[in-house]
C-alpha positions as CSV (number, residue, x, y, z in Angstrom):
1,M,92.2,98.4,95.8
2,M,93.2,97.6,92.2
3,S,90.4,95.1,91.8
4,N,87.9,97.9,92.6
5,W,89.4,100.1,89.9
6,K,89.2,97.2,87.4
7,K,85.5,96.6,88.2
8,Y,84.7,100.3,87.9
9,L,86.5,100.7,84.6
10,K,84.9,97.5,83.2
11,R,81.4,98.8,84.2
12,I,82.1,102.2,82.5
13,G,83.5,100.3,79.4
14,V,80.4,98.2,79.0
15,A,78.1,101.2,79.6
16,G,80.0,103.3,77.1
17,F,80.1,100.5,74.5
18,L,76.3,100.0,74.8
19,F,75.7,103.8,74.7
20,F,77.7,104.2,71.5
21,L,76.3,101.1,69.9
22,I,72.7,102.3,70.5
23,K,73.6,105.8,69.4
24,G,75.1,104.4,66.2
25,L,72.1,102.3,65.5
26,V,69.8,105.3,66.0
27,W,71.8,107.4,63.5
28,I,71.7,104.6,61.0
29,F,67.9,104.4,61.2
30,I,67.7,108.2,60.9
31,F,69.8,108.2,57.8
32,L,67.9,105.2,56.3
33,G,64.6,106.9,57.0
34,G,65.8,110.2,55.5
35,A,67.0,108.5,52.4
36,K,63.7,106.6,52.0
37,L,61.8,109.9,52.3
38,L,64.1,111.6,49.7
39,F,63.9,108.8,47.2
40,D,60.3,107.9,47.4
């Protein structure tokens, strides 16, 4: 039973990590794009 929990938590951890990584990259591109528009 514990191995099932570990598998489930690991899956959520990987999905959460990827979600926040992609979200962070998107925000970085938004800020860079905004700065480029402001300073051009």
